[in-house]
C-alpha positions in Angstrom: 11.5 14.9 -53.9 14.3 13.3 -51.8 13.0 14.9 -48.7 9.5 13.3 -48.8 10.7 9.8 -47.8 12.7 10.9 -44.7 9.9 13.1 -43.6 7.4 10.2 -43.8 9.8 7.9 -41.9 10.5 10.6 -39.3 6.8 11.1 -38.6 6.3 7.4 -38.3 9.2 7.0 -35.9 7.9 9.9 -33.7 4.5 8.4 -33.6 5.9 5.0 -32.6 8.0 6.6 -29.9 5.0 8.5 -28.5 2.9 5.3 -28.4 5.7 3.5 -26.5 6.0 6.3 -24.0 2.2 6.6 -23.5 2.0 2.8 -23.0 4.8 3.0 -20.4 3.1 5.8 -18.5 -0.3 4.1 -18.6 1.2 0.8 -17.2 3.0 2.8 -14.5 -0.2 4.5 -13.4 -2.1 1.2 -13.3 0.7 -0.4 -11.1 0.7 2.6 -8.8 -3.1 2.4 -8.4 -3.0 -1.3 -7.8 -0.4 -0.9 -5.1 -2.4 1.8 -3.5 -5.5 -0.4 -3.5 -3.5 -3.3 -2.0 -2.2 -1.1 0.8 -5.6 0.4 1.5 -7.3 -3.0 1.7 -4.5 -4.4 3.9 -4.7 -1.4 6.3 -8.5 -1.4 6.5 -8.4 -5.2 7.1 -5.8 -4.8 9.8 -7.9 -2.2 11.6 -11.1 -4.3 11.4 -9.2 -7.3 12.7 -7.8 -5.2 15.5 -11.3 -4.1 16.4 -12.6 -7.7 16.4 -9.7 -8.8 18.6 -10.3 -6.0 21.0 -14.0 -6.5 21.3 -14.0 -10.3 21.4 -10.6 -11.8 22.3 -10.3 -15.3 20.8 -7.7 -17.4 19.0 -9.6 -17.0 15.8 -9.6 -13.2 16.0 -5.9 -13.2 17.0 -5.1 -15.4 13.9 -7.1 -13.1 11.7 -5.1 -10.1 13.0 -1.9 -12.0 12.3 -3.0 -12.6 8.7 -3.8 -8.9 8.1 -0.5 -8.0 9.8 1.3 -10.2 7.3 -0.5 -8.6 4.4 0.6 -5.2 5.8 4.1 -6.5 6.0 4.0 -7.5 2.3 2.3 -4.4 0.9 2.7 -1.7 3.5 5.5 0.5 4.7 8.0 -0.7 7.3 6.6 1.9 9.8 3.1 0.3 9.6 4.6 -3.1 10.2 6.6 -1.8 13.2 3.5 -0.1 14.8 1.3 -3.2 14.2 3.9 -5.2 16.0 4.1 -2.6 18.8 0.3 -3.0 19.3 0.9 -6.7 20.0 3.9 -6.0 22.2 2.0 -3.5 24.3 -1.0 -5.8 24.9 0.0 -6.4 28.5 1.5 -3.0 29.2 -0.1 0.2 30.4 -2.9 1.6 28.3 -1.0 4.7 27.3 1.7 2.7 25.6 -0.9 0.9 23.6 -2.6 4.1 22.6 0.7 5.6 21.5 1.3 2.5 19.3 -2.2 2.9 17.8 -1.6 6.6 17.1 1.7 5.8 15.5 0.0 3.1 13.4 -2.7 5.5 12.1 -0.1 8.2 11.3 2.1 5.7 9.4 -1.0 4.5 7.4 -2.0 8.1 6.6 1.6 8.9 5.5 1.9 5.8 3.4 -1.5 6.4 1.6 -0.8 10.0 0.7 -0.2 10.6 -3.0 
């Protein structure tokens, strides 16, 4: 009869521990998914703003690109931020340098969004 009480307590503790671990794993998955969504939104916004700035150059479009660049700096990888800045820096340079910066930007985005 003395073994019943420790057995019941042990089962309860194990169940509690499992619940804590499951909760931790669930929260981690939610945070990982949220970060992925923030990165994805920032990268797509940056590309859309880059397109608008290229098609119709204006102060408003330049400011919109700068806003999305800041969001990429907050949520994205350092490589994405570097290549986004390289696109700005190569604005008045030969087209091939700008194309290289754009290719690097896309590769950095793909790499950062891979699971």
